CHARMM internal coordinates of N, CA and C (Angstrom, degrees):
IC EDIT
DIST 1 N 1 CA 1.4472
DIST 1 CA 1 C 1.5309
ANGL 1 N 1 CA 1 C 107.58
DIST 1 C 2 N 1.3150
ANGL 1 CA 1 C 2 N 115.86
DIHE 1 N 1 CA 1 C 2 N 140.25
DIST 2 N 2 CA 1.4646
ANGL 1 C 2 N 2 CA 121.47
DIHE 1 CA 1 C 2 N 2 CA 179.65
DIST 2 CA 2 C 1.5168
ANGL 2 N 2 CA 2 C 110.26
DIHE 1 C 2 N 2 CA 2 C -104.87
DIST 2 C 3 N 1.3090
ANGL 2 CA 2 C 3 N 115.76
DIHE 2 N 2 CA 2 C 3 N 146.20
DIST 3 N 3 CA 1.4620
ANGL 2 C 3 N 3 CA 121.68
DIHE 2 CA 2 C 3 N 3 CA 176.76
DIST 3 CA 3 C 1.5180
ANGL 3 N 3 CA 3 C 108.75
DIHE 2 C 3 N 3 CA 3 C -85.91
DIST 3 C 4 N 1.3294
ANGL 3 CA 3 C 4 N 116.30
DIHE 3 N 3 CA 3 C 4 N 141.55
DIST 4 N 4 CA 1.4587
ANGL 3 C 4 N 4 CA 121.53
DIHE 3 CA 3 C 4 N 4 CA 175.82
DIST 4 CA 4 C 1.5190
ANGL 4 N 4 CA 4 C 108.81
DIHE 3 C 4 N 4 CA 4 C -140.83
DIST 4 C 5 N 1.3082
ANGL 4 CA 4 C 5 N 115.86
DIHE 4 N 4 CA 4 C 5 N 163.80
DIST 5 N 5 CA 1.4669
ANGL 4 C 5 N 5 CA 120.67
DIHE 4 CA 4 C 5 N 5 CA 179.07
DIST 5 CA 5 C 1.5154
ANGL 5 N 5 CA 5 C 109.43
DIHE 4 C 5 N 5 CA 5 C -115.52
DIST 5 C 6 N 1.3086
ANGL 5 CA 5 C 6 N 115.31
DIHE 5 N 5 CA 5 C 6 N 144.67
DIST 6 N 6 CA 1.4598
ANGL 5 C 6 N 6 CA 122.12
DIHE 5 CA 5 C 6 N 6 CA 176.44
DIST 6 CA 6 C 1.5146
ANGL 6 N 6 CA 6 C 108.63
DIHE 5 C 6 N 6 CA 6 C -125.95
DIST 6 C 7 N 1.3081
ANGL 6 CA 6 C 7 N 116.04
DIHE 6 N 6 CA 6 C 7 N 144.96
DIST 7 N 7 CA 1.4549
ANGL 6 C 7 N 7 CA 121.32
DIHE 6 CA 6 C 7 N 7 CA 172.82
DIST 7 CA 7 C 1.5182
ANGL 7 N 7 CA 7 C 107.00
DIHE 6 C 7 N 7 CA 7 C -106.70
DIST 7 C 8 N 1.3294
ANGL 7 CA 7 C 8 N 116.06
DIHE 7 N 7 CA 7 C 8 N 115.86
DIST 8 N 8 CA 1.4602
ANGL 7 C 8 N 8 CA 121.92
DIHE 7 CA 7 C 8 N 8 CA -178.76
DIST 8 CA 8 C 1.5185
ANGL 8 N 8 CA 8 C 109.00
DIHE 7 C 8 N 8 CA 8 C -121.89
DIST 8 C 9 N 1.3251
ANGL 8 CA 8 C 9 N 116.31
DIHE 8 N 8 CA 8 C 9 N 142.61
DIST 9 N 9 CA 1.4624
ANGL 8 C 9 N 9 CA 117.30
DIHE 8 CA 8 C 9 N 9 CA 175.11
DIST 9 CA 9 C 1.5322
ANGL 9 N 9 CA 9 C 108.47
DIHE 8 C 9 N 9 CA 9 C -72.73
DIST 9 C 10 N 1.3163
ANGL 9 CA 9 C 10 N 116.18
DIHE 9 N 9 CA 9 C 10 N 165.42
DIST 10 N 10 CA 1.4670
ANGL 9 C 10 N 10 CA 121.37
DIHE 9 CA 9 C 10 N 10 CA -173.69
DIST 10 CA 10 C 1.5253
ANGL 10 N 10 CA 10 C 112.63
DIHE 9 C 10 N 10 CA 10 C -58.73
DIST 10 C 11 N 1.3222
ANGL 10 CA 10 C 11 N 116.45
DIHE 10 N 10 CA 10 C 11 N -41.11
DIST 11 N 11 CA 1.4753
ANGL 10 C 11 N 11 CA 119.68
DIHE 10 CA 10 C 11 N 11 CA -178.14
DIST 11 CA 11 C 1.5216
ANGL 11 N 11 CA 11 C 111.48
DIHE 10 C 11 N 11 CA 11 C -65.60
DIST 11 C 12 N 1.3307
ANGL 11 CA 11 C 12 N 117.18
DIHE 11 N 11 CA 11 C 12 N -42.90
DIST 12 N 12 CA 1.4580
ANGL 11 C 12 N 12 CA 120.74
DIHE 11 CA 11 C 12 N 12 CA -179.56
DIST 12 CA 12 C 1.5236
ANGL 12 N 12 CA 12 C 110.81
DIHE 11 C 12 N 12 CA 12 C -66.37
DIST 12 C 13 N 1.3171
ANGL 12 CA 12 C 13 N 117.00
DIHE 12 N 12 CA 12 C 13 N -43.51
DIST 13 N 13 CA 1.4635
ANGL 12 C 13 N 13 CA 120.38
DIHE 12 CA 12 C 13 N 13 CA 178.31
DIST 13 CA 13 C 1.5233
ANGL 13 N 13 CA 13 C 110.85
DIHE 12 C 13 N 13 CA 13 C -62.54
DIST 13 C 14 N 1.3218
ANGL 13 CA 13 C 14 N 117.52
DIHE 13 N 13 CA 13 C 14 N -43.39
DIST 14 N 14 CA 1.4690
ANGL 13 C 14 N 14 CA 120.68
DIHE 13 CA 13 C 14 N 14 CA 179.09
DIST 14 CA 14 C 1.5245
ANGL 14 N 14 CA 14 C 110.69
DIHE 13 C 14 N 14 CA 14 C -61.96
DIST 14 C 15 N 1.3284
ANGL 14 CA 14 C 15 N 116.88
DIHE 14 N 14 CA 14 C 15 N -41.20
DIST 15 N 15 CA 1.4668
ANGL 14 C 15 N 15 CA 120.18
DIHE 14 CA 14 C 15 N 15 CA 178.81
DIST 15 CA 15 C 1.5243
ANGL 15 N 15 CA 15 C 110.61
DIHE 14 C 15 N 15 CA 15 C -64.59
DIST 15 C 16 N 1.3271
ANGL 15 CA 15 C 16 N 117.21
DIHE 15 N 15 CA 15 C 16 N -42.41
DIST 16 N 16 CA 1.4621
ANGL 15 C 16 N 16 CA 120.55
DIHE 15 CA 15 C 16 N 16 CA 177.43
DIST 16 CA 16 C 1.5258
ANGL 16 N 16 CA 16 C 111.04
DIHE 15 C 16 N 16 CA 16 C -61.99
DIST 16 C 17 N 1.3177
ANGL 16 CA 16 C 17 N 116.70
DIHE 16 N 16 CA 16 C 17 N -42.64
DIST 17 N 17 CA 1.4645
ANGL 16 C 17 N 17 CA 120.36
DIHE 16 CA 16 C 17 N 17 CA -179.83
DIST 17 CA 17 C 1.5252
ANGL 17 N 17 CA 17 C 111.18
DIHE 16 C 17 N 17 CA 17 C -63.77
DIST 17 C 18 N 1.3388
ANGL 17 CA 17 C 18 N 117.05
DIHE 17 N 17 CA 17 C 18 N -40.25
DIST 18 N 18 CA 1.4731
ANGL 17 C 18 N 18 CA 119.96
DIHE 17 CA 17 C 18 N 18 CA 178.15
DIST 18 CA 18 C 1.5274
ANGL 18 N 18 CA 18 C 111.07
DIHE 17 C 18 N 18 CA 18 C -61.92
DIST 18 C 19 N 1.3253
ANGL 18 CA 18 C 19 N 116.10
DIHE 18 N 18 CA 18 C 19 N -46.69
DIST 19 N 19 CA 1.4675
ANGL 18 C 19 N 19 CA 119.67
DIHE 18 CA 18 C 19 N 19 CA -179.33
DIST 19 CA 19 C 1.5233
ANGL 19 N 19 CA 19 C 110.26
DIHE 18 C 19 N 19 CA 19 C -65.86
DIST 19 C 20 N 1.3242
ANGL 19 CA 19 C 20 N 117.04
DIHE 19 N 19 CA 19 C 20 N -41.10
DIST 20 N 20 CA 1.4666
ANGL 19 C 20 N 20 CA 120.47
DIHE 19 CA 19 C 20 N 20 CA 179.16
DIST 20 CA 20 C 1.5266
ANGL 20 N 20 CA 20 C 110.89
DIHE 19 C 20 N 20 CA 20 C -61.17
DIST 20 C 21 N 1.3301
ANGL 20 CA 20 C 21 N 117.22
DIHE 20 N 20 CA 20 C 21 N -43.01
DIST 21 N 21 CA 1.4714
ANGL 20 C 21 N 21 CA 120.11
DIHE 20 CA 20 C 21 N 21 CA 177.54
DIST 21 CA 21 C 1.5235
ANGL 21 N 21 CA 21 C 110.97
DIHE 20 C 21 N 21 CA 21 C -62.65
DIST 21 C 22 N 1.3447
ANGL 21 CA 21 C 22 N 115.37
DIHE 21 N 21 CA 21 C 22 N -44.64
DIST 22 N 22 CA 1.4664
ANGL 21 C 22 N 22 CA 119.37
DIHE 21 CA 21 C 22 N 22 CA -178.43
DIST 22 CA 22 C 1.5323
ANGL 22 N 22 CA 22 C 111.15
DIHE 21 C 22 N 22 CA 22 C -62.68
DIST 22 C 23 N 1.3302
ANGL 22 CA 22 C 23 N 116.53
DIHE 22 N 22 CA 22 C 23 N -38.51
DIST 23 N 23 CA 1.4639
ANGL 22 C 23 N 23 CA 120.63
DIHE 22 CA 22 C 23 N 23 CA -179.43
DIST 23 CA 23 C 1.5268
ANGL 23 N 23 CA 23 C 112.68
DIHE 22 C 23 N 23 CA 23 C -86.78
DIST 23 C 24 N 1.3397
ANGL 23 CA 23 C 24 N 115.66
DIHE 23 N 23 CA 23 C 24 N -6.45
DIST 24 N 24 CA 1.4694
ANGL 23 C 24 N 24 CA 122.25
DIHE 23 CA 23 C 24 N 24 CA -178.81
DIST 24 CA 24 C 1.5261
ANGL 24 N 24 CA 24 C 112.07
DIHE 23 C 24 N 24 CA 24 C 58.42
DIST 24 C 25 N 1.3419
ANGL 24 CA 24 C 25 N 113.82
DIHE 24 N 24 CA 24 C 25 N 47.37
DIST 25 N 25 CA 1.4662
ANGL 24 C 25 N 25 CA 121.24
DIHE 24 CA 24 C 25 N 25 CA 174.82
DIST 25 CA 25 C 1.5236
ANGL 25 N 25 CA 25 C 107.61
DIHE 24 C 25 N 25 CA 25 C -132.28
DIST 25 C 26 N 1.3121
ANGL 25 CA 25 C 26 N 116.03
DIHE 25 N 25 CA 25 C 26 N 167.37
DIST 26 N 26 CA 1.4658
ANGL 25 C 26 N 26 CA 119.58
DIHE 25 CA 25 C 26 N 26 CA 177.09
DIST 26 CA 26 C 1.5274
ANGL 26 N 26 CA 26 C 109.80
DIHE 25 C 26 N 26 CA 26 C -77.84
DIST 26 C 27 N 1.3264
ANGL 26 CA 26 C 27 N 114.99
DIHE 26 N 26 CA 26 C 27 N 160.17
DIST 27 N 27 CA 1.4654
ANGL 26 C 27 N 27 CA 119.75
DIHE 26 CA 26 C 27 N 27 CA 175.37
DIST 27 CA 27 C 1.5288
ANGL 27 N 27 CA 27 C 108.76
DIHE 26 C 27 N 27 CA 27 C -60.56
DIST 27 C 28 N 1.3266
ANGL 27 CA 27 C 28 N 117.53
DIHE 27 N 27 CA 27 C 28 N -39.47
DIST 28 N 28 CA 1.4653
ANGL 27 C 28 N 28 CA 121.05
DIHE 27 CA 27 C 28 N 28 CA 179.57
DIST 28 CA 28 C 1.5304
ANGL 28 N 28 CA 28 C 111.00
DIHE 27 C 28 N 28 CA 28 C -60.57
DIST 28 C 29 N 1.3294
ANGL 28 CA 28 C 29 N 116.61
DIHE 28 N 28 CA 28 C 29 N -42.94
DIST 29 N 29 CA 1.4692
ANGL 28 C 29 N 29 CA 120.01
DIHE 28 CA 28 C 29 N 29 CA 178.80
DIST 29 CA 29 C 1.5217
ANGL 29 N 29 CA 29 C 110.62
DIHE 28 C 29 N 29 CA 29 C -64.37
DIST 29 C 30 N 1.3173
ANGL 29 CA 29 C 30 N 116.21
DIHE 29 N 29 CA 29 C 30 N -39.94
DIST 30 N 30 CA 1.4630
ANGL 29 C 30 N 30 CA 120.64
DIHE 29 CA 29 C 30 N 30 CA 178.86
DIST 30 CA 30 C 1.5308
ANGL 30 N 30 CA 30 C 110.90
DIHE 29 C 30 N 30 CA 30 C -64.72
DIST 30 C 31 N 1.3233
ANGL 30 CA 30 C 31 N 117.11
DIHE 30 N 30 CA 30 C 31 N -41.71
DIST 31 N 31 CA 1.4665
ANGL 30 C 31 N 31 CA 120.95
DIHE 30 CA 30 C 31 N 31 CA 178.03
DIST 31 CA 31 C 1.5263
ANGL 31 N 31 CA 31 C 109.92
DIHE 30 C 31 N 31 CA 31 C -64.53
DIST 31 C 32 N 1.3340
ANGL 31 CA 31 C 32 N 118.13
DIHE 31 N 31 CA 31 C 32 N -43.19
DIST 32 N 32 CA 1.4725
ANGL 31 C 32 N 32 CA 120.87
DIHE 31 CA 31 C 32 N 32 CA 178.00
DIST 32 CA 32 C 1.5233
ANGL 32 N 32 CA 32 C 110.67
DIHE 31 C 32 N 32 CA 32 C -60.09
DIST 32 C 33 N 1.3305
ANGL 32 CA 32 C 33 N 116.33
DIHE 32 N 32 CA 32 C 33 N -43.04
DIST 33 N 33 CA 1.4674
ANGL 32 C 33 N 33 CA 121.40
DIHE 32 CA 32 C 33 N 33 CA 179.02
DIST 33 CA 33 C 1.5337
ANGL 33 N 33 CA 33 C 110.66
DIHE 32 C 33 N 33 CA 33 C -61.78
DIST 33 C 34 N 1.3300
ANGL 33 CA 33 C 34 N 116.17
DIHE 33 N 33 CA 33 C 34 N -44.61
DIST 34 N 34 CA 1.4645
ANGL 33 C 34 N 34 CA 120.49
DIHE 33 CA 33 C 34 N 34 CA -178.66
DIST 34 CA 34 C 1.5279
ANGL 34 N 34 CA 34 C 111.29
DIHE 33 C 34 N 34 CA 34 C -66.50
DIST 34 C 35 N 1.3251
ANGL 34 CA 34 C 35 N 116.88
DIHE 34 N 34 CA 34 C 35 N -42.65
DIST 35 N 35 CA 1.4633
ANGL 34 C 35 N 35 CA 120.16
DIHE 34 CA 34 C 35 N 35 CA 179.96
DIST 35 CA 35 C 1.5289
ANGL 35 N 35 CA 35 C 110.01
DIHE 34 C 35 N 35 CA 35 C -66.06
DIST 35 C 36 N 1.3233
ANGL 35 CA 35 C 36 N 117.49
DIHE 35 N 35 CA 35 C 36 N -41.56
DIST 36 N 36 CA 1.4699
ANGL 35 C 36 N 36 CA 120.66
DIHE 35 CA 35 C 36 N 36 CA 178.03
DIST 36 CA 36 C 1.5211
ANGL 36 N 36 CA 36 C 111.22
DIHE 35 C 36 N 36 CA 36 C -61.36
DIST 36 C 37 N 1.3317
ANGL 36 CA 36 C 37 N 116.82
DIHE 36 N 36 CA 36 C 37 N -44.03
DIST 37 N 37 CA 1.4659
ANGL 36 C 37 N 37 CA 120.72
DIHE 36 CA 36 C 37 N 37 CA 179.18
DIST 37 CA 37 C 1.5196
ANGL 37 N 37 CA 37 C 110.67
DIHE 36 C 37 N 37 CA 37 C -64.00
DIST 37 C 38 N 1.3236
ANGL 37 CA 37 C 38 N 117.31
DIHE 37 N 37 CA 37 C 38 N -41.88
DIST 38 N 38 CA 1.4611
ANGL 37 C 38 N 38 CA 121.21
DIHE 37 CA 37 C 38 N 38 CA 179.21
DIST 38 CA 38 C 1.5234
ANGL 38 N 38 CA 38 C 110.71
DIHE 37 C 38 N 38 CA 38 C -62.70
DIST 38 C 39 N 1.3269
ANGL 38 CA 38 C 39 N 117.16
DIHE 38 N 38 CA 38 C 39 N -46.12
DIST 39 N 39 CA 1.4598
ANGL 38 C 39 N 39 CA 120.47
DIHE 38 CA 38 C 39 N 39 CA -178.54
DIST 39 CA 39 C 1.5244
ANGL 39 N 39 CA 39 C 111.53
DIHE 38 C 39 N 39 CA 39 C -65.77
DIST 39 C 40 N 1.3282
ANGL 39 CA 39 C 40 N 117.86
DIHE 39 N 39 CA 39 C 40 N -37.66
DIST 40 N 40 CA 1.4677
ANGL 39 C 40 N 40 CA 120.70
DIHE 39 CA 39 C 40 N 40 CA 177.16
DIST 40 CA 40 C 1.5192
ANGL 40 N 40 CA 40 C 110.39
DIHE 39 C 40 N 40 CA 40 C -63.76
DIST 40 C 41 N 1.3257
ANGL 40 CA 40 C 41 N 116.64
DIHE 40 N 40 CA 40 C 41 N -41.93
DIST 41 N 41 CA 1.4646
ANGL 40 C 41 N 41 CA 121.12
DIHE 40 CA 40 C 41 N 41 CA 179.50
DIST 41 CA 41 C 1.5177
ANGL 41 N 41 CA 41 C 110.43
DIHE 40 C 41 N 41 CA 41 C -68.31
DIST 41 C 42 N 1.3176
ANGL 41 CA 41 C 42 N 117.78
DIHE 41 N 41 CA 41 C 42 N -39.77
DIST 42 N 42 CA 1.4610
ANGL 41 C 42 N 42 CA 121.49
DIHE 41 CA 41 C 42 N 42 CA -178.27
DIST 42 CA 42 C 1.5232
ANGL 42 N 42 CA 42 C 111.41
DIHE 41 C 42 N 42 CA 42 C -68.59
DIST 42 C 43 N 1.3278
ANGL 42 CA 42 C 43 N 117.76
DIHE 42 N 42 CA 42 C 43 N -27.80
DIST 43 N 43 CA 1.4593
ANGL 42 C 43 N 43 CA 121.80
DIHE 42 CA 42 C 43 N 43 CA -179.29
DIST 43 CA 43 C 1.5222
ANGL 43 N 43 CA 43 C 112.32
DIHE 42 C 43 N 43 CA 43 C -82.00
DIST 43 C 44 N 1.3269
ANGL 43 CA 43 C 44 N 117.46
DIHE 43 N 43 CA 43 C 44 N -15.71
DIST 44 N 44 CA 1.4582
ANGL 43 C 44 N 44 CA 121.73
DIHE 43 CA 43 C 44 N 44 CA -178.98
DIST 44 CA 44 C 1.5219
ANGL 44 N 44 CA 44 C 109.38
DIHE 43 C 44 N 44 CA 44 C -82.94
DIST 44 C 45 N 1.3378
ANGL 44 CA 44 C 45 N 117.39
DIHE 44 N 44 CA 44 C 45 N 127.89
DIST 45 N 45 CA 1.4655
ANGL 44 C 45 N 45 CA 118.72
DIHE 44 CA 44 C 45 N 45 CA 178.74
DIST 45 CA 45 C 1.5233
ANGL 45 N 45 CA 45 C 111.22
DIHE 44 C 45 N 45 CA 45 C -62.00
DIST 45 C 46 N 1.3164
ANGL 45 CA 45 C 46 N 114.95
DIHE 45 N 45 CA 45 C 46 N 146.46
DIST 46 N 46 CA 1.4648
ANGL 45 C 46 N 46 CA 119.88
DIHE 45 CA 45 C 46 N 46 CA 179.30
DIST 46 CA 46 C 1.5228
ANGL 46 N 46 CA 46 C 109.19
DIHE 45 C 46 N 46 CA 46 C -63.08
DIST 46 C 47 N 1.3180
ANGL 46 CA 46 C 47 N 115.52
DIHE 46 N 46 CA 46 C 47 N 138.42
DIST 47 N 47 CA 1.4609
ANGL 46 C 47 N 47 CA 120.28
DIHE 46 CA 46 C 47 N 47 CA 179.12
DIST 47 CA 47 C 1.5169
ANGL 47 N 47 CA 47 C 110.51
DIHE 46 C 47 N 47 CA 47 C -86.52
DIST 47 C 48 N 1.3101
ANGL 47 CA 47 C 48 N 114.65
DIHE 47 N 47 CA 47 C 48 N 149.07
DIST 48 N 48 CA 1.4585
ANGL 47 C 48 N 48 CA 119.92
DIHE 47 CA 47 C 48 N 48 CA 173.72
DIST 48 CA 48 C 1.5255
ANGL 48 N 48 CA 48 C 106.67
DIHE 47 C 48 N 48 CA 48 C -74.15
DIST 48 C 49 N 1.3231
ANGL 48 CA 48 C 49 N 117.74
DIHE 48 N 48 CA 48 C 49 N 133.34
DIST 49 N 49 CA 1.4662
ANGL 48 C 49 N 49 CA 118.89
DIHE 48 CA 48 C 49 N 49 CA 179.27
DIST 49 CA 49 C 1.5258
ANGL 49 N 49 CA 49 C 111.10
DIHE 48 C 49 N 49 CA 49 C -55.10
DIST 49 C 50 N 1.3127
ANGL 49 CA 49 C 50 N 116.48
DIHE 49 N 49 CA 49 C 50 N 143.44
DIST 50 N 50 CA 1.4591
ANGL 49 C 50 N 50 CA 120.80
DIHE 49 CA 49 C 50 N 50 CA -176.41
DIST 50 CA 50 C 1.5202
ANGL 50 N 50 CA 50 C 112.58
DIHE 49 C 50 N 50 CA 50 C -63.98
DIST 50 C 51 N 1.3143
ANGL 50 CA 50 C 51 N 117.90
DIHE 50 N 50 CA 50 C 51 N -14.33
DIST 51 N 51 CA 1.4538
ANGL 50 C 51 N 51 CA 120.65
DIHE 50 CA 50 C 51 N 51 CA -179.99
DIST 51 CA 51 C 1.5349
ANGL 51 N 51 CA 51 C 111.47
DIHE 50 C 51 N 51 CA 51 C -81.05
DIST 51 C 52 N 1.3340
ANGL 51 CA 51 C 52 N 116.92
DIHE 51 N 51 CA 51 C 52 N -15.52
DIST 52 N 52 CA 1.4632
ANGL 51 C 52 N 52 CA 120.68
DIHE 51 CA 51 C 52 N 52 CA -177.42
DIST 52 CA 52 C 1.5227
ANGL 52 N 52 CA 52 C 110.64
DIHE 51 C 52 N 52 CA 52 C -59.84
DIST 52 C 53 N 1.3145
ANGL 52 CA 52 C 53 N 115.55
DIHE 52 N 52 CA 52 C 53 N 131.31
DIST 53 N 53 CA 1.4529
ANGL 52 C 53 N 53 CA 121.33
DIHE 52 CA 52 C 53 N 53 CA 177.29
DIST 53 CA 53 C 1.5104
ANGL 53 N 53 CA 53 C 115.33
DIHE 52 C 53 N 53 CA 53 C 81.52
DIST 53 C 54 N 1.3043
ANGL 53 CA 53 C 54 N 118.70
DIHE 53 N 53 CA 53 C 54 N 6.16
DIST 54 N 54 CA 1.4627
ANGL 53 C 54 N 54 CA 121.58
DIHE 53 CA 53 C 54 N 54 CA -176.61
DIST 54 CA 54 C 1.5199
ANGL 54 N 54 CA 54 C 114.33
DIHE 53 C 54 N 54 CA 54 C -86.52
DIST 54 C 55 N 1.3146
ANGL 54 CA 54 C 55 N 117.00
DIHE 54 N 54 CA 54 C 55 N -13.14
DIST 55 N 55 CA 1.4586
ANGL 54 C 55 N 55 CA 119.66
DIHE 54 CA 54 C 55 N 55 CA -176.06
DIST 55 CA 55 C 1.5181
ANGL 55 N 55 CA 55 C 109.99
DIHE 54 C 55 N 55 CA 55 C -119.30
DIST 55 C 56 N 1.3099
ANGL 55 CA 55 C 56 N 116.40
DIHE 55 N 55 CA 55 C 56 N 144.45
DIST 56 N 56 CA 1.4566
ANGL 55 C 56 N 56 CA 121.55
DIHE 55 CA 55 C 56 N 56 CA 178.35
DIST 56 CA 56 C 1.5226
ANGL 56 N 56 CA 56 C 109.25
DIHE 55 C 56 N 56 CA 56 C -90.24
DIST 56 C 57 N 1.3298
ANGL 56 CA 56 C 57 N 115.76
DIHE 56 N 56 CA 56 C 57 N 134.81
DIST 57 N 57 CA 1.4621
ANGL 56 C 57 N 57 CA 119.73
DIHE 56 CA 56 C 57 N 57 CA 179.57
DIST 57 CA 57 C 1.5191
ANGL 57 N 57 CA 57 C 111.59
DIHE 56 C 57 N 57 CA 57 C -89.45
DIST 57 C 58 N 1.3146
ANGL 57 CA 57 C 58 N 115.93
DIHE 57 N 57 CA 57 C 58 N -14.12
DIST 58 N 58 CA 1.4535
ANGL 57 C 58 N 58 CA 119.48
DIHE 57 CA 57 C 58 N 58 CA -177.19
DIST 58 CA 58 C 1.5124
ANGL 58 N 58 CA 58 C 112.66
DIHE 57 C 58 N 58 CA 58 C 90.89
DIST 58 C 59 N 1.3219
ANGL 58 CA 58 C 59 N 117.37
DIHE 58 N 58 CA 58 C 59 N -6.97
DIST 59 N 59 CA 1.4637
ANGL 58 C 59 N 59 CA 120.45
DIHE 58 CA 58 C 59 N 59 CA 176.71
DIST 59 CA 59 C 1.5132
ANGL 59 N 59 CA 59 C 108.76
DIHE 58 C 59 N 59 CA 59 C -120.88
DIST 59 C 60 N 1.3117
ANGL 59 CA 59 C 60 N 115.20
DIHE 59 N 59 CA 59 C 60 N 146.26
DIST 60 N 60 CA 1.4624
ANGL 59 C 60 N 60 CA 119.69
DIHE 59 CA 59 C 60 N 60 CA -178.09
DIST 60 CA 60 C 1.5255
ANGL 60 N 60 CA 60 C 112.72
DIHE 59 C 60 N 60 CA 60 C -104.51
DIST 60 C 61 N 1.3292
ANGL 60 CA 60 C 61 N 117.78
DIHE 60 N 60 CA 60 C 61 N -9.52
DIST 61 N 61 CA 1.4591
ANGL 60 C 61 N 61 CA 119.86
DIHE 60 CA 60 C 61 N 61 CA -174.67
DIST 61 CA 61 C 1.5297
ANGL 61 N 61 CA 61 C 113.22
DIHE 60 C 61 N 61 CA 61 C -108.40
DIST 61 C 62 N 1.3131
ANGL 61 CA 61 C 62 N 117.42
DIHE 61 N 61 CA 61 C 62 N 22.62
DIST 62 N 62 CA 1.4645
ANGL 61 C 62 N 62 CA 120.98
DIHE 61 CA 61 C 62 N 62 CA -177.23
DIST 62 CA 62 C 1.5274
ANGL 62 N 62 CA 62 C 111.43
DIHE 61 C 62 N 62 CA 62 C -58.34
DIST 62 C 63 N 1.3181
ANGL 62 CA 62 C 63 N 118.20
DIHE 62 N 62 CA 62 C 63 N -43.32
DIST 63 N 63 CA 1.4652
ANGL 62 C 63 N 63 CA 121.17
DIHE 62 CA 62 C 63 N 63 CA -178.85
DIST 63 CA 63 C 1.5204
ANGL 63 N 63 CA 63 C 111.39
DIHE 62 C 63 N 63 CA 63 C -62.61
DIST 63 C 64 N 1.3228
ANGL 63 CA 63 C 64 N 117.07
DIHE 63 N 63 CA 63 C 64 N -38.61
DIST 64 N 64 CA 1.4598
ANGL 63 C 64 N 64 CA 120.41
DIHE 63 CA 63 C 64 N 64 CA -179.68
DIST 64 CA 64 C 1.5251
ANGL 64 N 64 CA 64 C 111.61
DIHE 63 C 64 N 64 CA 64 C -72.69
DIST 64 C 65 N 1.3192
ANGL 64 CA 64 C 65 N 118.35
DIHE 64 N 64 CA 64 C 65 N -24.94
DIST 65 N 65 CA 1.4673
ANGL 64 C 65 N 65 CA 122.46
DIHE 64 CA 64 C 65 N 65 CA -176.24
DIST 65 CA 65 C 1.5290
ANGL 65 N 65 CA 65 C 112.83
DIHE 64 C 65 N 65 CA 65 C -102.05
DIST 65 C 66 N 1.3145
ANGL 65 CA 65 C 66 N 117.93
DIHE 65 N 65 CA 65 C 66 N 18.43
DIST 66 N 66 CA 1.4604
ANGL 65 C 66 N 66 CA 121.72
DIHE 65 CA 65 C 66 N 66 CA -175.28
DIST 66 CA 66 C 1.5244
ANGL 66 N 66 CA 66 C 112.51
DIHE 65 C 66 N 66 CA 66 C -52.43
DIST 66 C 67 N 1.3353
ANGL 66 CA 66 C 67 N 116.95
DIHE 66 N 66 CA 66 C 67 N -50.26
DIST 67 N 67 CA 1.4699
ANGL 66 C 67 N 67 CA 119.44
DIHE 66 CA 66 C 67 N 67 CA -178.64
DIST 67 CA 67 C 1.5203
ANGL 67 N 67 CA 67 C 111.48
DIHE 66 C 67 N 67 CA 67 C -61.49
DIST 67 C 68 N 1.3227
ANGL 67 CA 67 C 68 N 117.11
DIHE 67 N 67 CA 67 C 68 N -44.12
DIST 68 N 68 CA 1.4657
ANGL 67 C 68 N 68 CA 120.18
DIHE 67 CA 67 C 68 N 68 CA 179.28
DIST 68 CA 68 C 1.5223
ANGL 68 N 68 CA 68 C 111.09
DIHE 67 C 68 N 68 CA 68 C -61.33
DIST 68 C 69 N 1.3222
ANGL 68 CA 68 C 69 N 116.48
DIHE 68 N 68 CA 68 C 69 N -42.08
DIST 69 N 69 CA 1.4638
ANGL 68 C 69 N 69 CA 120.16
DIHE 68 CA 68 C 69 N 69 CA -176.67
DIST 69 CA 69 C 1.5232
ANGL 69 N 69 CA 69 C 112.29
DIHE 68 C 69 N 69 CA 69 C -71.45
DIST 69 C 70 N 1.3197
ANGL 69 CA 69 C 70 N 116.88
DIHE 69 N 69 CA 69 C 70 N -37.55
DIST 70 N 70 CA 1.4640
ANGL 69 C 70 N 70 CA 120.20
DIHE 69 CA 69 C 70 N 70 CA -176.26
DIST 70 CA 70 C 1.5203
ANGL 70 N 70 CA 70 C 113.52
DIHE 69 C 70 N 70 CA 70 C -83.28
DIST 70 C 71 N 1.3202
ANGL 70 CA 70 C 71 N 117.66
DIHE 70 N 70 CA 70 C 71 N -30.04
DIST 71 N 71 CA 1.4573
ANGL 70 C 71 N 71 CA 120.14
DIHE 70 CA 70 C 71 N 71 CA -172.23
DIST 71 CA 71 C 1.5231
ANGL 71 N 71 CA 71 C 114.25
DIHE 70 C 71 N 71 CA 71 C -108.33
DIST 71 C 72 N 1.3031
ANGL 71 CA 71 C 72 N 118.20
DIHE 71 N 71 CA 71 C 72 N 3.87
DIST 72 N 72 CA 1.4655
ANGL 71 C 72 N 72 CA 119.54
DIHE 71 CA 71 C 72 N 72 CA 179.78
DIST 72 CA 72 C 1.5208
ANGL 72 N 72 CA 72 C 110.22
DIHE 71 C 72 N 72 CA 72 C -76.30
DIST 72 C 73 N 1.3179
ANGL 72 CA 72 C 73 N 115.86
DIHE 72 N 72 CA 72 C 73 N 157.66
DIST 73 N 73 CA 1.4652
ANGL 72 C 73 N 73 CA 121.64
DIHE 72 CA 72 C 73 N 73 CA 177.34
DIST 73 CA 73 C 1.5220
ANGL 73 N 73 CA 73 C 107.86
DIHE 72 C 73 N 73 CA 73 C -76.19
DIST 73 C 74 N 1.3250
ANGL 73 CA 73 C 74 N 118.83
DIHE 73 N 73 CA 73 C 74 N 117.53
DIST 74 N 74 CA 1.4712
ANGL 73 C 74 N 74 CA 120.62
DIHE 73 CA 73 C 74 N 74 CA -176.50
DIST 74 CA 74 C 1.5253
ANGL 74 N 74 CA 74 C 113.04
DIHE 73 C 74 N 74 CA 74 C -67.25
DIST 74 C 75 N 1.3254
ANGL 74 CA 74 C 75 N 116.92
DIHE 74 N 74 CA 74 C 75 N -11.68
DIST 75 N 75 CA 1.4637
ANGL 74 C 75 N 75 CA 120.22
DIHE 74 CA 74 C 75 N 75 CA -178.16
DIST 75 CA 75 C 1.5203
ANGL 75 N 75 CA 75 C 112.59
DIHE 74 C 75 N 75 CA 75 C -92.51
DIST 75 C 76 N 1.3100
ANGL 75 CA 75 C 76 N 117.21
DIHE 75 N 75 CA 75 C 76 N -0.55
DIST 76 N 76 CA 1.4685
ANGL 75 C 76 N 76 CA 120.01
DIHE 75 CA 75 C 76 N 76 CA 178.98
DIST 76 CA 76 C 1.5049
ANGL 76 N 76 CA 76 C 110.92
DIHE 75 C 76 N 76 CA 76 C -84.66
END
COOR INIT
IC SEED 1 N 1 CA 1 C
IC BUILD
């Protein structure tokens, strides 16, 4: 494990210390846990919202007409 330094404002450090005391862990352990959780979340691809595909548009060729639909002049 490597040592590193962080610059935290007083409010953030106080909040970390409170949580660390409540969880009975060191601030360093809490920071490692938070960074690990953040990196795991950042590495996970974004999910498609569960609502996607739930409604019918009334047209069946939307995928084939993507360019026409996206690039047409909306004022025509």
